[in-house]
Backbone atoms as SQL, in Angstrom:
CREATE TABLE atoms (id INTEGER PRIMARY KEY, chain TEXT, resi INTEGER, resn TEXT, atom TEXT, x REAL, y REAL, z REAL);
INSERT INTO atoms VALUES
  (1, 'A', 1, 'MET', 'N', 67.558, 87.464, 125.151),
  (2, 'A', 1, 'MET', 'CA', 66.468, 86.743, 124.541),
  (3, 'A', 1, 'MET', 'C', 65.512, 86.191, 125.598),
  (4, 'A', 2, 'ARG', 'N', 66.061, 85.652, 126.671),
  (5, 'A', 2, 'ARG', 'CA', 65.216, 85.108, 127.737),
  (6, 'A', 2, 'ARG', 'C', 64.392, 86.199, 128.407),
  (7, 'A', 3, 'ILE', 'N', 64.962, 87.359, 128.539),
  (8, 'A', 3, 'ILE', 'CA', 64.237, 88.464, 129.156),
  (9, 'A', 3, 'ILE', 'C', 63.049, 88.864, 128.293),
  (10, 'A', 4, 'VAL', 'N', 63.222, 88.891, 127.004),
  (11, 'A', 4, 'VAL', 'CA', 62.136, 89.238, 126.083),
  (12, 'A', 4, 'VAL', 'C', 61.018, 88.205, 126.184),
  (13, 'A', 5, 'LEU', 'N', 61.352, 86.923, 126.210),
  (14, 'A', 5, 'LEU', 'CA', 60.342, 85.873, 126.348),
  (15, 'A', 5, 'LEU', 'C', 59.609, 85.980, 127.681),
  (16, 'A', 6, 'ALA', 'N', 60.318, 86.234, 128.752),
  (17, 'A', 6, 'ALA', 'CA', 59.694, 86.382, 130.062),
  (18, 'A', 6, 'ALA', 'C', 58.726, 87.557, 130.066),
  (19, 'A', 7, 'LEU', 'N', 59.107, 88.670, 129.460),
  (20, 'A', 7, 'LEU', 'CA', 58.227, 89.833, 129.397),
  (21, 'A', 7, 'LEU', 'C', 56.986, 89.551, 128.561),
  (22, 'A', 8, 'LEU', 'N', 57.144, 88.811, 127.479),
  (23, 'A', 8, 'LEU', 'CA', 55.989, 88.441, 126.650),
  (24, 'A', 8, 'LEU', 'C', 55.030, 87.534, 127.417),
  (25, 'A', 9, 'LEU', 'N', 55.547, 86.584, 128.173),
  (26, 'A', 9, 'LEU', 'CA', 54.701, 85.699, 128.972),
  (27, 'A', 9, 'LEU', 'C', 53.936, 86.471, 130.041),
  (28, 'A', 10, 'VAL', 'N', 54.597, 87.375, 130.719),
  (29, 'A', 10, 'VAL', 'CA', 53.940, 88.185, 131.746),
  (30, 'A', 10, 'VAL', 'C', 52.855, 89.043, 131.119),
  (31, 'A', 11, 'ALA', 'N', 53.128, 89.631, 129.979),
  (32, 'A', 11, 'ALA', 'CA', 52.140, 90.476, 129.306),
  (33, 'A', 11, 'ALA', 'C', 50.944, 89.658, 128.836),
  (34, 'A', 12, 'ALA', 'N', 51.172, 88.454, 128.345),
  (35, 'A', 12, 'ALA', 'CA', 50.090, 87.606, 127.838),
  (36, 'A', 12, 'ALA', 'C', 49.193, 87.116, 128.962),
  (37, 'A', 13, 'CYS', 'N', 49.722, 86.886, 130.141),
  (38, 'A', 13, 'CYS', 'CA', 48.931, 86.383, 131.268),
  (39, 'A', 13, 'CYS', 'C', 47.928, 87.405, 131.786),
  (40, 'A', 14, 'GLY', 'N', 48.191, 88.663, 131.613),
  (41, 'A', 14, 'GLY', 'CA', 47.326, 89.696, 132.153),
  (42, 'A', 14, 'GLY', 'C', 46.186, 90.104, 131.252),
  (43, 'A', 15, 'LYS', 'N', 46.059, 89.503, 130.070),
  (44, 'A', 15, 'LYS', 'CA', 45.029, 89.912, 129.114),
  (45, 'A', 15, 'LYS', 'C', 43.686, 89.263, 129.430),
  (46, 'A', 16, 'GLU', 'N', 42.618, 90.001, 129.187),
  (47, 'A', 16, 'GLU', 'CA', 41.261, 89.496, 129.291),
  (48, 'A', 16, 'GLU', 'C', 40.905, 88.775, 127.992),
  (49, 'A', 17, 'PRO', 'N', 39.958, 87.815, 128.025),
  (50, 'A', 17, 'PRO', 'CA', 39.510, 87.204, 126.780),
  (51, 'A', 17, 'PRO', 'C', 38.936, 88.271, 125.847),
  (52, 'A', 18, 'ALA', 'N', 39.188, 88.137, 124.563),
  (53, 'A', 18, 'ALA', 'CA', 38.813, 89.162, 123.585),
  (54, 'A', 18, 'ALA', 'C', 37.298, 89.350, 123.493),
  (55, 'A', 19, 'SER', 'N', 36.537, 88.273, 123.455),
  (56, 'A', 19, 'SER', 'CA', 35.100, 88.379, 123.262),
  (57, 'A', 19, 'SER', 'C', 34.386, 87.568, 124.339),
  (58, 'A', 20, 'ARG', 'N', 33.779, 88.252, 125.281),
  (59, 'A', 20, 'ARG', 'CA', 33.073, 87.563, 126.356),
  (60, 'A', 20, 'ARG', 'C', 31.699, 88.188, 126.496),
  (61, 'A', 21, 'ILE', 'N', 30.668, 87.375, 126.335),
  (62, 'A', 21, 'ILE', 'CA', 29.302, 87.856, 126.458),
  (63, 'A', 21, 'ILE', 'C', 28.985, 87.991, 127.940),
  (64, 'A', 22, 'PRO', 'N', 28.545, 89.158, 128.386),
  (65, 'A', 22, 'PRO', 'CA', 28.266, 89.334, 129.813),
  (66, 'A', 22, 'PRO', 'C', 27.061, 88.508, 130.253),
  (67, 'A', 23, 'LYS', 'N', 27.137, 87.980, 131.463),
  (68, 'A', 23, 'LYS', 'CA', 26.057, 87.192, 132.044),
  (69, 'A', 23, 'LYS', 'C', 24.956, 88.133, 132.513),
  (70, 'A', 24, 'LYS', 'N', 23.703, 87.718, 132.343),
  (71, 'A', 24, 'LYS', 'CA', 22.576, 88.495, 132.841),
  (72, 'A', 24, 'LYS', 'C', 22.632, 88.517, 134.365),
  (73, 'A', 25, 'PRO', 'N', 22.051, 89.532, 134.979),
  (74, 'A', 25, 'PRO', 'CA', 22.006, 89.567, 136.450),
  (75, 'A', 25, 'PRO', 'C', 21.185, 88.396, 136.997),
  (76, 'A', 26, 'ASN', 'N', 21.543, 87.931, 138.187),
  (77, 'A', 26, 'ASN', 'CA', 20.864, 86.779, 138.787),
  (78, 'A', 26, 'ASN', 'C', 19.374, 87.007, 138.993),
  (79, 'A', 27, 'ASN', 'N', 18.959, 88.246, 139.293),
  (80, 'A', 27, 'ASN', 'CA', 17.534, 88.498, 139.488),
  (81, 'A', 27, 'ASN', 'C', 16.742, 88.357, 138.185),
  (82, 'A', 28, 'GLU', 'N', 17.404, 88.378, 137.032),
  (83, 'A', 28, 'GLU', 'CA', 16.750, 88.113, 135.748),
  (84, 'A', 28, 'GLU', 'C', 16.851, 86.632, 135.385),
  (85, 'A', 29, 'LEU', 'N', 17.985, 86.012, 135.684),
  (86, 'A', 29, 'LEU', 'CA', 18.186, 84.603, 135.338),
  (87, 'A', 29, 'LEU', 'C', 17.245, 83.666, 136.093),
  (88, 'A', 30, 'ILE', 'N', 16.817, 84.052, 137.284),
  (89, 'A', 30, 'ILE', 'CA', 15.996, 83.158, 138.095),
  (90, 'A', 30, 'ILE', 'C', 14.539, 83.120, 137.641),
  (91, 'A', 31, 'VAL', 'N', 14.105, 84.092, 136.889),
  (92, 'A', 31, 'VAL', 'CA', 12.705, 84.152, 136.467),
  (93, 'A', 31, 'VAL', 'C', 12.435, 83.059, 135.433),
  (94, 'A', 32, 'GLY', 'N', 11.416, 82.232, 135.715),
  (95, 'A', 32, 'GLY', 'CA', 11.031, 81.171, 134.790),
  (96, 'A', 32, 'GLY', 'C', 10.660, 79.892, 135.508),
  (97, 'A', 33, 'ASP', 'N', 10.517, 78.831, 134.735),
  (98, 'A', 33, 'ASP', 'CA', 10.147, 77.523, 135.252),
  (99, 'A', 33, 'ASP', 'C', 11.356, 76.604, 135.245),
  (100, 'A', 34, 'PHE', 'N', 11.496, 75.822, 136.318),
  (101, 'A', 34, 'PHE', 'CA', 12.630, 74.922, 136.485),
  (102, 'A', 34, 'PHE', 'C', 12.132, 73.586, 137.012),
  (103, 'A', 35, 'GLU', 'N', 12.898, 72.522, 136.718),
  (104, 'A', 35, 'GLU', 'CA', 12.527, 71.216, 137.267),
  (105, 'A', 35, 'GLU', 'C', 13.761, 70.447, 137.699),
  (106, 'A', 36, 'ARG', 'N', 13.554, 69.650, 138.740),
  (107, 'A', 36, 'ARG', 'CA', 14.580, 68.737, 139.211),
  (108, 'A', 36, 'ARG', 'C', 14.262, 67.395, 138.571),
  (109, 'A', 37, 'HIS', 'N', 15.250, 66.785, 137.935),
  (110, 'A', 37, 'HIS', 'CA', 15.024, 65.545, 137.196),
  (111, 'A', 37, 'HIS', 'C', 14.907, 64.328, 138.108),
  (112, 'A', 38, 'ALA', 'N', 14.415, 63.235, 137.533),
  (113, 'A', 38, 'ALA', 'CA', 14.193, 61.975, 138.243),
  (114, 'A', 38, 'ALA', 'C', 15.483, 61.508, 138.908),
  (115, 'A', 39, 'PRO', 'N', 15.414, 60.780, 139.961),
  (116, 'A', 39, 'PRO', 'CA', 14.239, 60.084, 140.479),
  (117, 'A', 39, 'PRO', 'C', 13.323, 60.947, 141.338),
  (118, 'A', 40, 'ALA', 'N', 13.792, 62.044, 141.894),
  (119, 'A', 40, 'ALA', 'CA', 12.954, 62.894, 142.744),
  (120, 'A', 40, 'ALA', 'C', 12.615, 64.165, 141.975),
  (121, 'A', 41, 'THR', 'N', 11.474, 64.162, 141.301),
  (122, 'A', 41, 'THR', 'CA', 11.115, 65.322, 140.487),
  (123, 'A', 41, 'THR', 'C', 10.378, 66.371, 141.313),
  (124, 'A', 42, 'THR', 'N', 10.676, 67.594, 141.047),
  (125, 'A', 42, 'THR', 'CA', 9.991, 68.747, 141.613),
  (126, 'A', 42, 'THR', 'C', 10.117, 69.859, 140.582),
  (127, 'A', 43, 'ALA', 'N', 9.080, 70.666, 140.447),
  (128, 'A', 43, 'ALA', 'CA', 9.124, 71.786, 139.508),
  (129, 'A', 43, 'ALA', 'C', 8.883, 73.080, 140.277),
  (130, 'A', 44, 'TYR', 'N', 9.577, 74.124, 139.863),
  (131, 'A', 44, 'TYR', 'CA', 9.475, 75.431, 140.513),
  (132, 'A', 44, 'TYR', 'C', 9.179, 76.491, 139.466),
  (133, 'A', 45, 'ARG', 'N', 8.409, 77.489, 139.860),
  (134, 'A', 45, 'ARG', 'CA', 8.194, 78.669, 139.025),
  (135, 'A', 45, 'ARG', 'C', 8.568, 79.891, 139.856),
  (136, 'A', 46, 'PHE', 'N', 9.559, 80.635, 139.363),
  (137, 'A', 46, 'PHE', 'CA', 9.993, 81.870, 140.000),
  (138, 'A', 46, 'PHE', 'C', 9.493, 83.021, 139.138),
  (139, 'A', 47, 'GLY', 'N', 8.674, 83.890, 139.723),
  (140, 'A', 47, 'GLY', 'CA', 8.102, 85.001, 138.983),
  (141, 'A', 47, 'GLY', 'C', 8.941, 86.265, 139.087),
  (142, 'A', 48, 'ALA', 'N', 8.720, 87.169, 138.151),
  (143, 'A', 48, 'ALA', 'CA', 9.426, 88.454, 138.152),
  (144, 'A', 48, 'ALA', 'C', 9.000, 89.314, 139.338),
  (145, 'A', 49, 'ASP', 'N', 7.856, 88.982, 139.953),
  (146, 'A', 49, 'ASP', 'CA', 7.347, 89.738, 141.103),
  (147, 'A', 49, 'ASP', 'C', 7.870, 89.197, 142.437),
  (148, 'A', 50, 'SER', 'N', 8.929, 88.375, 142.396),
  (149, 'A', 50, 'SER', 'CA', 9.576, 87.791, 143.585),
  (150, 'A', 50, 'SER', 'C', 8.706, 86.778, 144.317),
  (151, 'A', 51, 'THR', 'N', 7.786, 86.146, 143.608),
  (152, 'A', 51, 'THR', 'CA', 7.015, 85.042, 144.184),
  (153, 'A', 51, 'THR', 'C', 7.469, 83.741, 143.534),
  (154, 'A', 52, 'TYR', 'N', 7.265, 82.648, 144.258),
  (155, 'A', 52, 'TYR', 'CA', 7.603, 81.336, 143.707),
  (156, 'A', 52, 'TYR', 'C', 6.575, 80.321, 144.193),
  (157, 'A', 53, 'PHE', 'N', 6.487, 79.215, 143.479),
  (158, 'A', 53, 'PHE', 'CA', 5.751, 78.067, 143.985),
  (159, 'A', 53, 'PHE', 'C', 6.354, 76.806, 143.396),
  (160, 'A', 54, 'ALA', 'N', 6.042, 75.688, 144.056),
  (161, 'A', 54, 'ALA', 'CA', 6.595, 74.396, 143.647),
  (162, 'A', 54, 'ALA', 'C', 5.465, 73.392, 143.486),
  (163, 'A', 55, 'ALA', 'N', 5.673, 72.444, 142.570),
  (164, 'A', 55, 'ALA', 'CA', 4.731, 71.367, 142.325),
  (165, 'A', 55, 'ALA', 'C', 5.517, 70.071, 142.171),
  (166, 'A', 56, 'LYS', 'N', 4.810, 68.935, 142.199),
  (167, 'A', 56, 'LYS', 'CA', 5.492, 67.642, 142.080),
  (168, 'A', 56, 'LYS', 'C', 6.139, 67.458, 140.718),
  (169, 'A', 57, 'THR', 'N', 5.472, 67.921, 139.656),
  (170, 'A', 57, 'THR', 'CA', 6.004, 67.802, 138.301),
  (171, 'A', 57, 'THR', 'C', 5.741, 69.095, 137.546),
  (172, 'A', 58, 'LYS', 'N', 6.389, 69.237, 136.387),
  (173, 'A', 58, 'LYS', 'CA', 6.170, 70.460, 135.602),
  (174, 'A', 58, 'LYS', 'C', 4.731, 70.545, 135.100),
  (175, 'A', 59, 'ALA', 'N', 4.070, 69.411, 134.869),
  (176, 'A', 59, 'ALA', 'CA', 2.671, 69.424, 134.427),
  (177, 'A', 59, 'ALA', 'C', 1.755, 69.978, 135.508),
  (178, 'A', 60, 'GLU', 'N', 2.138, 69.812, 136.775),
  (179, 'A', 60, 'GLU', 'CA', 1.303, 70.272, 137.881),
  (180, 'A', 60, 'GLU', 'C', 1.541, 71.737, 138.257),
  (181, 'A', 61, 'LEU', 'N', 2.451, 72.419, 137.565),
  (182, 'A', 61, 'LEU', 'CA', 2.670, 73.832, 137.848),
  (183, 'A', 61, 'LEU', 'C', 1.419, 74.662, 137.573),
  (184, 'A', 62, 'GLU', 'N', 0.606, 74.216, 136.629),
  (185, 'A', 62, 'GLU', 'CA', -0.601, 74.965, 136.257),
  (186, 'A', 62, 'GLU', 'C', -1.779, 74.677, 137.178),
  (187, 'A', 63, 'ARG', 'N', -1.656, 73.666, 138.049),
  (188, 'A', 63, 'ARG', 'CA', -2.762, 73.287, 138.942),
  (189, 'A', 63, 'ARG', 'C', -2.503, 73.776, 140.362),
  (190, 'A', 64, 'THR', 'N', -3.573, 73.966, 141.095),
  (191, 'A', 64, 'THR', 'CA', -3.462, 74.276, 142.516),
  (192, 'A', 64, 'THR', 'C', -4.153, 73.165, 143.296),
  (193, 'A', 65, 'PRO', 'N', -3.859, 72.939, 144.517),
  (194, 'A', 65, 'PRO', 'CA', -2.874, 73.645, 145.338),
  (195, 'A', 65, 'PRO', 'C', -1.456, 73.198, 144.994),
  (196, 'A', 66, 'HIS', 'N', -0.495, 74.055, 145.282),
  (197, 'A', 66, 'HIS', 'CA', 0.906, 73.757, 145.051),
  (198, 'A', 66, 'HIS', 'C', 1.514, 73.144, 146.311),
  (199, 'A', 67, 'LEU', 'N', 2.657, 72.493, 146.152),
  (200, 'A', 67, 'LEU', 'CA', 3.350, 71.933, 147.314),
  (201, 'A', 67, 'LEU', 'C', 3.733, 73.028, 148.299),
  (202, 'A', 68, 'THR', 'N', 4.224, 74.125, 147.764),
  (203, 'A', 68, 'THR', 'CA', 4.593, 75.271, 148.589),
  (204, 'A', 68, 'THR', 'C', 4.560, 76.518, 147.725),
  (205, 'A', 69, 'GLU', 'N', 4.354, 77.650, 148.360),
  (206, 'A', 69, 'GLU', 'CA', 4.407, 78.926, 147.656),
  (207, 'A', 69, 'GLU', 'C', 4.816, 80.010, 148.628),
  (208, 'A', 70, 'GLY', 'N', 5.454, 81.028, 148.075),
  (209, 'A', 70, 'GLY', 'CA', 5.933, 82.111, 148.921),
  (210, 'A', 70, 'GLY', 'C', 6.678, 83.153, 148.111),
  (211, 'A', 71, 'THR', 'N', 7.645, 83.797, 148.752),
  (212, 'A', 71, 'THR', 'CA', 8.435, 84.830, 148.098),
  (213, 'A', 71, 'THR', 'C', 9.909, 84.441, 148.128),
  (214, 'A', 72, 'TYR', 'N', 10.671, 85.066, 147.238),
  (215, 'A', 72, 'TYR', 'CA', 12.102, 84.794, 147.182),
  (216, 'A', 72, 'TYR', 'C', 12.856, 86.098, 146.953),
  (217, 'A', 73, 'SER', 'N', 14.148, 86.045, 147.255),
  (218, 'A', 73, 'SER', 'CA', 15.034, 87.158, 146.919),
  (219, 'A', 73, 'SER', 'C', 16.389, 86.584, 146.534),
  (220, 'A', 74, 'VAL', 'N', 17.078, 87.285, 145.634),
  (221, 'A', 74, 'VAL', 'CA', 18.402, 86.870, 145.178),
  (222, 'A', 74, 'VAL', 'C', 19.365, 88.009, 145.460),
  (223, 'A', 75, 'ASP', 'N', 20.447, 87.685, 146.163),
  (224, 'A', 75, 'ASP', 'CA', 21.486, 88.665, 146.455),
  (225, 'A', 75, 'ASP', 'C', 22.817, 88.025, 146.084),
  (226, 'A', 76, 'ASN', 'N', 23.345, 88.415, 144.927),
  (227, 'A', 76, 'ASN', 'CA', 24.562, 87.798, 144.374),
  (228, 'A', 76, 'ASN', 'C', 24.356, 86.297, 144.241),
  (229, 'A', 77, 'GLU', 'N', 25.064, 85.501, 145.029),
  (230, 'A', 77, 'GLU', 'CA', 24.939, 84.044, 144.915),
  (231, 'A', 77, 'GLU', 'C', 24.104, 83.455, 146.050),
  (232, 'A', 78, 'LYS', 'N', 23.310, 84.272, 146.721),
  (233, 'A', 78, 'LYS', 'CA', 22.440, 83.792, 147.798),
  (234, 'A', 78, 'LYS', 'C', 20.982, 83.874, 147.368),
  (235, 'A', 79, 'LEU', 'N', 20.276, 82.751, 147.501),
  (236, 'A', 79, 'LEU', 'CA', 18.843, 82.680, 147.217),
  (237, 'A', 79, 'LEU', 'C', 18.129, 82.430, 148.533),
  (238, 'A', 80, 'THR', 'N', 17.188, 83.298, 148.866),
  (239, 'A', 80, 'THR', 'CA', 16.382, 83.131, 150.074),
  (240, 'A', 80, 'THR', 'C', 14.946, 82.903, 149.661),
  (241, 'A', 81, 'MET', 'N', 14.359, 81.807, 150.154),
  (242, 'A', 81, 'MET', 'CA', 12.960, 81.484, 149.883),
  (243, 'A', 81, 'MET', 'C', 12.198, 81.504, 151.199),
  (244, 'A', 82, 'LYS', 'N', 11.103, 82.246, 151.227),
  (245, 'A', 82, 'LYS', 'CA', 10.253, 82.308, 152.410),
  (246, 'A', 82, 'LYS', 'C', 8.889, 81.743, 152.043),
  (247, 'A', 83, 'ALA', 'N', 8.559, 80.589, 152.625),
  (248, 'A', 83, 'ALA', 'CA', 7.309, 79.911, 152.300),
  (249, 'A', 83, 'ALA', 'C', 6.152, 80.526, 153.077),
  (250, 'A', 84, 'ALA', 'N', 5.061, 80.780, 152.393),
  (251, 'A', 84, 'ALA', 'CA', 3.863, 81.313, 153.027),
  (252, 'A', 84, 'ALA', 'C', 2.823, 80.217, 153.245),
  (253, 'A', 85, 'ARG', 'N', 2.788, 79.241, 152.332),
  (254, 'A', 85, 'ARG', 'CA', 1.824, 78.129, 152.409),
  (255, 'A', 85, 'ARG', 'C', 2.497, 76.823, 152.008),
  (256, 'A', 86, 'GLY', 'N', 1.906, 75.725, 152.461),
  (257, 'A', 86, 'GLY', 'CA', 2.381, 74.406, 152.052),
  (258, 'A', 86, 'GLY', 'C', 3.584, 73.937, 152.850),
  (259, 'A', 87, 'GLU', 'N', 4.450, 73.140, 152.190),
  (260, 'A', 87, 'GLU', 'CA', 5.653, 72.625, 152.833),
  (261, 'A', 87, 'GLU', 'C', 6.481, 73.783, 153.375),
  (262, 'A', 88, 'CYS', 'N', 6.965, 73.640, 154.569),
  (263, 'A', 88, 'CYS', 'CA', 7.845, 74.638, 155.209),
  (264, 'A', 88, 'CYS', 'C', 7.169, 75.990, 155.415),
  (265, 'A', 89, 'ALA', 'N', 5.849, 75.995, 155.592),
  (266, 'A', 89, 'ALA', 'CA', 5.124, 77.255, 155.763),
  (267, 'A', 89, 'ALA', 'C', 5.685, 78.058, 156.930),
  (268, 'A', 90, 'ASN', 'N', 5.727, 79.362, 156.742),
  (269, 'A', 90, 'ASN', 'CA', 6.206, 80.320, 157.744),
  (270, 'A', 90, 'ASN', 'C', 7.669, 80.115, 158.135),
  (271, 'A', 91, 'THR', 'N', 8.453, 79.565, 157.220),
  (272, 'A', 91, 'THR', 'CA', 9.894, 79.450, 157.451),
  (273, 'A', 91, 'THR', 'C', 10.612, 80.003, 156.225),
  (274, 'A', 92, 'SER', 'N', 11.875, 80.343, 156.420),
  (275, 'A', 92, 'SER', 'CA', 12.669, 80.794, 155.279),
  (276, 'A', 92, 'SER', 'C', 13.975, 80.029, 155.257),
  (277, 'A', 93, 'GLY', 'N', 14.524, 79.899, 154.064),
  (278, 'A', 93, 'GLY', 'CA', 15.789, 79.205, 153.892),
  (279, 'A', 93, 'GLY', 'C', 16.678, 79.977, 152.940),
  (280, 'A', 94, 'THR', 'N', 17.971, 80.008, 153.245),
  (281, 'A', 94, 'THR', 'CA', 18.930, 80.702, 152.404),
  (282, 'A', 94, 'THR', 'C', 19.961, 79.706, 151.898),
  (283, 'A', 95, 'TYR', 'N', 20.237, 79.777, 150.610),
  (284, 'A', 95, 'TYR', 'CA', 21.132, 78.829, 149.948),
  (285, 'A', 95, 'TYR', 'C', 22.135, 79.558, 149.072),
  (286, 'A', 96, 'LYS', 'N', 23.303, 78.956, 148.941),
  (287, 'A', 96, 'LYS', 'CA', 24.297, 79.448, 147.984),
  (288, 'A', 96, 'LYS', 'C', 23.975, 78.763, 146.662),
  (289, 'A', 97, 'VAL', 'N', 23.797, 79.558, 145.600),
  (290, 'A', 97, 'VAL', 'CA', 23.414, 79.022, 144.301),
  (291, 'A', 97, 'VAL', 'C', 24.290, 79.593, 143.197),
  (292, 'A', 98, 'VAL', 'N', 24.299, 78.875, 142.089),
  (293, 'A', 98, 'VAL', 'CA', 24.918, 79.365, 140.860),
  (294, 'A', 98, 'VAL', 'C', 23.806, 79.392, 139.823),
  (295, 'A', 99, 'LEU', 'N', 23.515, 80.583, 139.312),
  (296, 'A', 99, 'LEU', 'CA', 22.457, 80.745, 138.317),
  (297, 'A', 99, 'LEU', 'C', 23.075, 80.913, 136.936),
  (298, 'A', 100, 'SER', 'N', 22.471, 80.257, 135.956),
  (299, 'A', 100, 'SER', 'CA', 22.910, 80.392, 134.578),
  (300, 'A', 100, 'SER', 'C', 21.693, 80.299, 133.677),
  (301, 'A', 101, 'LYS', 'N', 21.913, 80.423, 132.384),
  (302, 'A', 101, 'LYS', 'CA', 20.781, 80.351, 131.459),
  (303, 'A', 101, 'LYS', 'C', 20.212, 78.938, 131.363),
  (304, 'A', 102, 'ILE', 'N', 20.935, 77.927, 131.845),
  (305, 'A', 102, 'ILE', 'CA', 20.415, 76.556, 131.773),
  (306, 'A', 102, 'ILE', 'C', 19.783, 76.081, 133.069),
  (307, 'A', 103, 'GLY', 'N', 20.008, 76.795, 134.174),
  (308, 'A', 103, 'GLY', 'CA', 19.383, 76.364, 135.412),
  (309, 'A', 103, 'GLY', 'C', 19.953, 76.992, 136.662),
  (310, 'A', 104, 'ILE', 'N', 19.554, 76.390, 137.786),
  (311, 'A', 104, 'ILE', 'CA', 19.978, 76.840, 139.106),
  (312, 'A', 104, 'ILE', 'C', 20.672, 75.673, 139.790),
  (313, 'A', 105, 'ARG', 'N', 21.923, 75.842, 140.132),
  (314, 'A', 105, 'ARG', 'CA', 22.666, 74.821, 140.869),
  (315, 'A', 105, 'ARG', 'C', 22.679, 75.233, 142.334),
  (316, 'A', 106, 'VAL', 'N', 22.088, 74.394, 143.205),
  (317, 'A', 106, 'VAL', 'CA', 22.048, 74.676, 144.636),
  (318, 'A', 106, 'VAL', 'C', 23.308, 74.076, 145.248),
  (319, 'A', 107, 'VAL', 'N', 24.254, 74.933, 145.569),
  (320, 'A', 107, 'VAL', 'CA', 25.579, 74.497, 146.006),
  (321, 'A', 107, 'VAL', 'C', 25.602, 74.111, 147.476),
  (322, 'A', 108, 'ASP', 'N', 25.003, 74.942, 148.344),
  (323, 'A', 108, 'ASP', 'CA', 25.107, 74.692, 149.776),
  (324, 'A', 108, 'ASP', 'C', 23.966, 75.376, 150.521),
  (325, 'A', 109, 'LYS', 'N', 23.648, 74.850, 151.684),
  (326, 'A', 109, 'LYS', 'CA', 22.651, 75.472, 152.555),
  (327, 'A', 109, 'LYS', 'C', 23.379, 76.440, 153.469),
  (328, 'A', 110, 'ILE', 'N', 22.904, 77.671, 153.522),
  (329, 'A', 110, 'ILE', 'CA', 23.465, 78.660, 154.434),
  (330, 'A', 110, 'ILE', 'C', 22.699, 78.615, 155.751),
  (331, 'A', 111, 'ASP', 'N', 21.353, 78.635, 155.657),
  (332, 'A', 111, 'ASP', 'CA', 20.521, 78.597, 156.853),
  (333, 'A', 111, 'ASP', 'C', 19.118, 78.157, 156.469),
  (334, 'A', 112, 'ASP', 'N', 18.649, 77.047, 157.033),
  (335, 'A', 112, 'ASP', 'CA', 17.292, 76.573, 156.783),
  (336, 'A', 112, 'ASP', 'C', 16.948, 75.470, 157.772),
  (337, 'A', 113, 'SER', 'N', 15.799, 75.593, 158.424),
  (338, 'A', 113, 'SER', 'CA', 15.354, 74.565, 159.361),
  (339, 'A', 113, 'SER', 'C', 14.420, 73.553, 158.701),
  (340, 'A', 114, 'CYS', 'N', 14.037, 73.797, 157.446),
  (341, 'A', 114, 'CYS', 'CA', 13.098, 72.923, 156.735),
  (342, 'A', 114, 'CYS', 'C', 13.845, 71.786, 156.033),
  (343, 'A', 115, 'GLU', 'N', 13.560, 70.574, 156.449),
  (344, 'A', 115, 'GLU', 'CA', 14.219, 69.408, 155.857),
  (345, 'A', 115, 'GLU', 'C', 13.778, 69.191, 154.411),
  (346, 'A', 116, 'TRP', 'N', 12.519, 69.447, 154.098),
  (347, 'A', 116, 'TRP', 'CA', 12.010, 69.229, 152.744),
  (348, 'A', 116, 'TRP', 'C', 12.758, 70.087, 151.734),
  (349, 'A', 117, 'ARG', 'N', 12.932, 71.342, 152.049),
  (350, 'A', 117, 'ARG', 'CA', 13.615, 72.264, 151.149),
  (351, 'A', 117, 'ARG', 'C', 15.117, 71.980, 151.103),
  (352, 'A', 118, 'SER', 'N', 15.679, 71.483, 152.190),
  (353, 'A', 118, 'SER', 'CA', 17.116, 71.197, 152.264),
  (354, 'A', 118, 'SER', 'C', 17.562, 70.105, 151.300),
  (355, 'A', 119, 'HIS', 'N', 16.637, 69.316, 150.798),
  (356, 'A', 119, 'HIS', 'CA', 16.986, 68.265, 149.831),
  (357, 'A', 119, 'HIS', 'C', 17.461, 68.841, 148.498),
  (358, 'A', 120, 'LEU', 'N', 17.326, 70.137, 148.311),
  (359, 'A', 120, 'LEU', 'CA', 17.791, 70.771, 147.074),
  (360, 'A', 120, 'LEU', 'C', 19.312, 70.898, 147.013),
  (361, 'A', 121, 'VAL', 'N', 19.985, 70.824, 148.153),
  (362, 'A', 121, 'VAL', 'CA', 21.443, 70.988, 148.187),
  (363, 'A', 121, 'VAL', 'C', 22.100, 69.906, 147.324),
  (364, 'A', 122, 'GLY', 'N', 22.991, 70.355, 146.427),
  (365, 'A', 122, 'GLY', 'CA', 23.673, 69.448, 145.527),
  (366, 'A', 122, 'GLY', 'C', 22.884, 69.124, 144.261),
  (367, 'A', 123, 'GLN', 'N', 21.692, 69.688, 144.135),
  (368, 'A', 123, 'GLN', 'CA', 20.826, 69.422, 142.997),
  (369, 'A', 123, 'GLN', 'C', 20.886, 70.577, 141.987),
  (370, 'A', 124, 'THR', 'N', 20.470, 70.274, 140.780),
  (371, 'A', 124, 'THR', 'CA', 20.296, 71.294, 139.746),
  (372, 'A', 124, 'THR', 'C', 18.841, 71.363, 139.373),
  (373, 'A', 125, 'LEU', 'N', 18.304, 72.564, 139.345),
  (374, 'A', 125, 'LEU', 'CA', 16.968, 72.802, 138.819),
  (375, 'A', 125, 'LEU', 'C', 17.153, 73.265, 137.378),
  (376, 'A', 126, 'TRP', 'N', 16.768, 72.421, 136.431),
  (377, 'A', 126, 'TRP', 'CA', 16.977, 72.694, 135.013),
  (378, 'A', 126, 'TRP', 'C', 15.875, 73.579, 134.481),
  (379, 'A', 127, 'ARG', 'N', 16.242, 74.574, 133.675),
  (380, 'A', 127, 'ARG', 'CA', 15.262, 75.497, 133.095),
  (381, 'A', 127, 'ARG', 'C', 14.338, 74.745, 132.144),
  (382, 'A', 128, 'ILE', 'N', 13.040, 74.969, 132.296),
  (383, 'A', 128, 'ILE', 'CA', 12.032, 74.362, 131.410),
  (384, 'A', 128, 'ILE', 'C', 11.763, 75.298, 130.247),
  (385, 'A', 129, 'LYS', 'N', 11.496, 76.561, 130.551),
  (386, 'A', 129, 'LYS', 'CA', 11.239, 77.545, 129.489),
  (387, 'A', 129, 'LYS', 'C', 11.713, 78.892, 129.896);
C-alpha cells in the first residue's frame, strides 16, 4: 500500500498545470505607456519601433521636449536603453527586468553609468494603456 501511495505522489509531482495561458513575448509586452507612481513620478513610452522617451508625468508624454529619448532592446529579461537626447545622453544602461501585462519591474542594474536612470532599480513602471 505504501509503495502505491509513493508512486502516486511521484507521478502527481511531475504534472504540468492543466490550463496555463502562455505569456506574450517580452518584446510585445514592453510596447506601451508606463508610469512610476508617487512620490517620484516618471512616465515612459516604449514604441514598437524600439524607441522610447520619458517625461515627468503621463500628461507630459504628449509634449516635447522630453526628459530623455532614445532606443531600447529587450533580450529575455534584459532591457537595454540607449539615450540619444536629454538625461543620460549618449550613454546606455542594461537592467534585469520582469515584464508582465501590468508593468515592468526593474529588478537590478547590470551595467549603467547614469545615476538618473539607475533610480529605476527596485521600482515598478505600471502600464497606463
